[in-house]
C-alpha positions as CSV (number, residue, x, y, z in Angstrom):
1,M,66.9,70.8,-28.1
2,G,66.6,67.0,-26.8
3,K,65.5,65.1,-29.4
4,A,62.0,63.4,-29.5
5,T,61.3,60.2,-30.0
6,H,57.5,59.9,-29.5
7,Q,56.4,57.4,-32.6
8,F,53.1,59.2,-34.2
9,I,52.2,56.2,-36.0
10,E,50.7,53.0,-34.7
11,I,49.7,49.8,-36.6
12,D,47.6,47.4,-35.0
13,A,48.6,43.6,-34.5
14,R,45.9,42.4,-36.3
15,A,44.7,42.4,-39.8
16,V,40.8,41.3,-38.0
17,D,39.2,40.8,-35.0
18,R,38.9,36.9,-34.1
19,Q,34.9,36.5,-34.8
20,R,35.8,38.2,-38.6
21,A,38.9,35.8,-38.9
22,V,36.7,32.8,-37.9
23,E,34.1,33.9,-40.5
24,L,37.0,33.9,-43.2
25,V,38.3,30.5,-42.2
26,T,34.8,29.1,-41.9
27,H,34.4,30.2,-45.7
28,A,37.6,29.2,-47.0
29,M,36.7,25.9,-45.4
30,R,33.3,25.4,-47.3
31,R,34.7,27.1,-50.7
32,S,37.6,24.6,-50.2
33,G,35.2,21.5,-50.4
34,Y,34.7,21.1,-46.3
35,T,31.4,19.4,-45.5
36,G,32.5,18.3,-41.9
37,S,31.1,20.4,-38.6
38,I,33.2,23.0,-37.4
39,N,33.2,21.6,-33.8
40,Q,35.0,18.8,-35.7
41,A,37.1,20.9,-37.2
42,K,38.4,22.2,-34.4
43,R,39.2,18.5,-32.9
44,Q,41.6,18.3,-35.8
45,P,44.8,18.2,-34.4
46,A,47.5,20.9,-35.6
47,P,50.4,19.4,-37.8
48,A,53.8,19.4,-35.6
49,G,55.5,22.7,-35.5
50,R,52.8,25.1,-35.9
51,T,52.9,27.8,-33.3
52,L,50.2,30.4,-33.0
53,R,51.5,34.3,-32.8
54,D,52.3,34.5,-29.4
55,G,54.7,31.9,-29.4
56,R,52.5,28.9,-28.0
57,S,52.2,25.5,-30.2
58,A,48.7,25.5,-31.9
59,L,46.4,22.5,-30.8
60,S,44.0,22.6,-33.5
61,L,44.7,23.2,-37.5
62,F,41.1,25.4,-37.1
63,D,42.6,27.3,-34.2
64,Y,46.0,27.7,-36.5
65,L,44.4,29.2,-39.5
66,V,42.4,31.6,-37.1
67,D,45.0,33.2,-35.3
68,Y,46.8,33.6,-38.7
69,A,43.9,34.9,-40.5
70,M,43.6,37.2,-37.1
71,G,47.2,38.4,-38.1
72,T,47.0,38.7,-41.6
73,G,43.4,38.7,-42.5
74,V,44.7,35.4,-45.1
75,V,43.6,31.9,-44.2
76,E,47.1,30.6,-45.2
77,E,47.0,27.4,-46.8
78,L,43.2,27.5,-47.8
79,D,43.7,30.8,-49.6
80,C,46.9,29.6,-51.9
81,K,45.0,26.8,-52.8
82,A,41.8,28.9,-54.1
83,W,44.5,31.0,-55.9
84,Q,46.5,28.6,-57.2
85,K,43.4,26.6,-58.8
86,D,42.3,29.7,-60.8
87,D,45.4,30.4,-62.1
88,R,46.7,28.4,-65.0
89,F,50.7,30.2,-64.8
90,G,51.5,30.6,-61.0
91,E,54.2,31.9,-59.9
92,I,58.2,31.0,-60.3
93,G,61.3,31.9,-59.1
94,I,64.9,31.5,-58.4
95,A,67.9,33.2,-56.8
96,R,71.4,32.0,-56.2
97,D,74.7,33.6,-54.3
98,V,77.4,32.2,-57.0
99,R,79.3,32.3,-60.5
100,G,79.0,30.4,-63.1
101,G,76.8,29.0,-65.7
102,A,73.4,31.6,-66.7
103,I,70.3,30.7,-65.1
104,A,67.3,31.3,-67.5
105,L,63.5,31.9,-66.1
106,G,60.8,32.0,-68.4
107,S,56.9,31.8,-67.7
108,G,54.0,31.8,-70.5
109,G,56.2,32.8,-73.9
110,H,58.2,35.3,-72.0
111,A,61.6,34.8,-70.5
112,L,63.8,37.0,-68.2
113,P,67.4,38.0,-68.6
114,A,69.1,34.9,-67.3
115,L,71.2,34.8,-63.9
116,E,74.8,34.8,-64.5
117,G,76.2,35.8,-60.6
118,P,74.7,36.8,-56.8
119,G,70.6,37.6,-57.5
120,C,66.7,36.7,-58.2
121,A,64.8,36.5,-61.0
122,T,61.1,35.5,-60.2
123,Y,57.3,36.1,-61.5
124,A,55.9,36.7,-58.2
125,V,55.3,40.5,-59.4
126,V,52.2,40.7,-57.5
127,S,52.7,38.7,-54.3
128,E,56.4,40.8,-54.2
129,I,54.9,44.2,-54.7
130,A,52.0,43.6,-52.1
131,K,54.7,42.7,-49.8
132,D,56.7,46.3,-50.4
133,V,52.9,48.0,-49.4
134,L,52.9,46.4,-46.8
135,H,56.9,46.6,-45.7
136,Y,56.6,50.4,-46.5
137,R,53.8,50.9,-43.9
138,A,55.4,49.1,-41.3
139,E,58.4,51.1,-42.2
140,A,56.4,54.7,-41.6
141,E,55.6,53.2,-38.6
142,R,58.6,52.6,-37.2
143,S,60.6,55.8,-38.4
144,S,57.4,57.9,-37.6
145,S,59.2,60.1,-35.1
146,T,61.2,63.5,-35.5
147,P,62.3,64.8,-37.8
148,F,60.4,62.6,-39.7
149,W,62.6,61.8,-43.2
150,E,62.7,58.6,-43.1
151,C,58.9,57.8,-42.5
152,F,58.7,60.5,-45.5
153,R,60.9,58.3,-47.1
154,A,58.8,55.3,-46.7
155,V,55.4,56.8,-47.5
156,R,56.6,58.2,-50.7
157,S,58.0,54.7,-51.6
158,Y,54.7,53.1,-50.0
159,L,52.5,55.4,-52.6
160,S,54.4,54.1,-55.2
161,A,54.2,50.2,-54.7
162,C,50.8,51.0,-54.3
163,I,50.4,52.6,-58.0
164,S,52.9,49.8,-59.2
165,L,50.6,46.6,-57.9
166,V,47.7,47.3,-59.5
167,D,49.2,48.3,-62.7
168,A,51.6,45.1,-62.0
169,F,48.3,42.9,-62.2
170,L,46.6,44.7,-65.2
171,N,50.1,44.1,-67.4
172,R,50.8,40.8,-66.1
173,L,46.9,39.6,-66.9
174,A,47.4,41.5,-70.0
175,W,50.4,39.5,-71.2
176,Y,48.9,36.3,-70.5
177,V,45.6,36.8,-72.3
178,L,47.8,37.6,-75.4
179,Q,49.9,34.3,-74.8
180,E,46.9,31.8,-74.2
181,R,44.1,33.7,-76.7
182,S,46.0,35.1,-79.9
183,A,44.9,32.7,-82.0
184,A,41.5,34.1,-80.8
185,L,42.1,37.4,-80.9
186,S,40.5,40.2,-83.1
187,P,43.3,42.2,-84.7
188,A,41.9,45.1,-82.6
189,E,41.8,43.1,-80.0
190,L,45.7,42.3,-80.7
191,K,46.8,45.9,-81.3
192,T,45.1,46.7,-78.0
193,L,47.3,43.9,-76.0
194,N,50.7,44.7,-78.2
195,E,50.6,47.9,-77.2
196,F,48.9,47.7,-73.6
197,R,52.2,49.0,-71.6
198,R,51.8,52.6,-73.5
199,K,48.2,53.0,-72.2
200,K,47.6,55.1,-69.1
201,L,46.2,52.9,-66.1
202,H,42.5,54.1,-66.7
203,E,43.0,52.6,-70.3
204,K,44.1,49.8,-69.6
205,V,41.6,48.9,-67.1
206,D,38.6,49.8,-69.7
207,A,40.5,48.0,-72.4
208,L,41.5,45.1,-71.0
209,F,38.4,43.7,-69.3
210,P,36.4,43.4,-72.2
211,I,39.0,41.0,-73.9
212,A,39.7,39.4,-70.9
213,N,36.1,37.6,-69.7
214,G,33.6,40.2,-72.2
215,R,32.4,42.4,-69.7
216,A,33.9,46.2,-69.0
217,F,35.1,46.4,-65.7
218,P,32.7,49.1,-63.9
219,R,35.0,51.8,-62.8
220,A,32.2,55.1,-62.6
221,T,30.7,52.7,-59.9
222,S,33.6,50.9,-57.9
223,A,34.8,52.0,-54.6
224,G,38.0,50.7,-54.7
225,W,38.9,52.5,-58.3
226,A,37.3,55.8,-56.4
227,S,40.1,55.0,-53.5
228,F,42.7,53.8,-56.3
229,D,41.8,57.2,-58.1
230,R,42.2,59.2,-54.7
231,L,45.9,57.3,-54.0
232,K,47.1,58.2,-57.1
233,G,46.3,61.4,-56.5
234,W,49.0,61.9,-53.3
235,R,51.5,59.6,-55.3
236,N,51.9,62.1,-58.3
237,S,51.9,64.9,-56.1
238,Y,55.7,63.4,-54.7
239,I,57.0,61.7,-57.5
240,H,56.5,64.5,-60.4
241,V,58.1,67.1,-58.6
242,N,56.5,70.4,-60.2
243,E,57.6,72.7,-57.1
244,P,61.1,73.4,-55.3
245,G,60.0,72.0,-51.5
246,F,58.2,68.9,-50.3
247,A,55.8,69.6,-47.1
248,F,55.1,66.6,-45.6
249,E,52.2,66.0,-42.6
250,V,52.3,63.0,-40.7
251,E,48.2,62.9,-39.8
252,S,47.7,63.0,-43.1
253,A,49.9,60.2,-44.1
254,V,47.5,57.8,-41.7
255,A,44.8,58.3,-44.0
256,W,46.6,57.3,-47.2
257,L,48.6,54.5,-44.9
258,N,44.6,52.7,-44.8
259,E,43.7,54.1,-47.8
260,C,45.8,50.6,-49.7
261,R,42.6,48.5,-47.8
262,V,40.0,49.6,-50.5
263,G,42.2,51.3,-53.1
264,V,44.5,48.7,-53.5
265,G,43.5,45.7,-52.2
266,G,39.9,46.1,-52.2
267,L,40.4,47.3,-55.8
268,L,42.3,44.0,-56.8
269,H,39.7,41.8,-55.1
270,E,37.2,43.4,-56.8
271,M,38.7,43.0,-60.5
272,N,39.3,39.5,-59.6
273,A,35.8,38.7,-58.7
274,H,35.0,40.4,-61.9
275,L,36.9,37.8,-63.6
276,G,35.9,35.3,-61.1
277,V,39.1,33.8,-60.0
278,H,40.5,34.3,-56.5
279,P,42.3,36.3,-55.9
280,H,46.3,35.8,-54.9
281,P,46.7,35.7,-50.9
282,S,49.3,38.6,-50.6
283,V,46.1,41.0,-52.3
284,L,43.8,39.7,-49.9
285,A,46.9,40.7,-47.0
286,V,46.7,44.1,-48.8
287,K,42.8,44.5,-48.5
288,H,43.0,43.4,-44.6
289,A,46.2,45.5,-43.7
290,P,46.1,46.7,-40.2
291,L,44.5,50.1,-39.8
292,A,47.2,52.4,-38.8
293,R,46.2,55.6,-36.5
294,F,47.8,58.9,-35.7
295,V,49.6,59.1,-32.2
296,E,48.6,62.4,-30.6
297,A,52.3,63.5,-29.1
298,P,52.2,63.9,-24.8
299,F,53.8,66.9,-23.6
300,W,57.7,66.2,-23.1
301,P,60.0,68.2,-20.9
302,A,62.7,69.5,-23.0
303,Q,66.0,67.1,-22.2
304,D,68.0,70.5,-21.6
305,S,67.9,72.7,-18.4
306,T,65.0,75.0,-19.6
307,P,61.6,73.5,-18.8
308,S,59.2,73.5,-21.9
309,T,55.9,71.8,-22.9
310,S,56.7,72.6,-26.7
311,P,57.5,69.9,-29.4
312,A,60.8,69.6,-30.7
313,I,61.1,71.1,-33.7
314,T,64.2,70.2,-36.6
315,V,65.4,72.3,-39.0
316,S,67.9,70.8,-41.3
317,Q,69.6,73.4,-44.3
318,S,72.8,73.2,-45.8
319,G,74.5,75.7,-48.5
320,K,74.4,79.4,-47.8
321,A,71.9,81.2,-46.1
């Protein structure tokens, strides 16, 4: 049989429509202290070199921000500034491509192993794993044709990244609360934070927020947590391999690829709001991740001499029958 090249997953080119993007930009401008009219903002020239997604030069900063928000769901400079204002520890990273002379990186009382050769180190754990989530979504789309092994691999990696992102957010918050407020914490709170990494995810949520801001996070009524629980169940079915084989259907995976909008980006947005802080722009990018959809295959003729309207079937086998 001939090889099928139809892609069964398609991801939208934009995260939000123009109306929603204008709302995001307008809200971000007001939040940053802008008091002028939107018409005035539209007349403010864009910095030199700014281009729109279609390659045209941006005529105004407002148009540039709207275009960027349509593609990512993020108001580039303004969301970053709002996060930096609220996050006291920020992000730092290094990369090197030579040997010689160890370079060490530290933040908030924590030190990473020194780099002695080519490599990188970073404290941008949340944004890096958020990029993983979006990267593996794109890989799943790119590889969503037969025989689907690469697509399946990308989806498994995506599911793992989704759970890791929430875990990384909680672990980062717990570390910095411990470093910043250790003198004011009770012995029980200190014990909780020192043993934090050994807890299950739901235990981390229940234990951390009362210490961090005096209020429990409402898991029972959180739409984000319910969605996250579904993602965790799908992740567990492929990571904890209890059966001797795998089965993977692309159409089901499309729902999983969209679940990160509520169950990861949306959940972390809820948690940040509960803490009274602005989320990292990468969290907003996951929350507004462009929708994925399943694309039915057209009927196509087989690429041999026998006419056929049946989709291609690929069989992979190793070892003895």
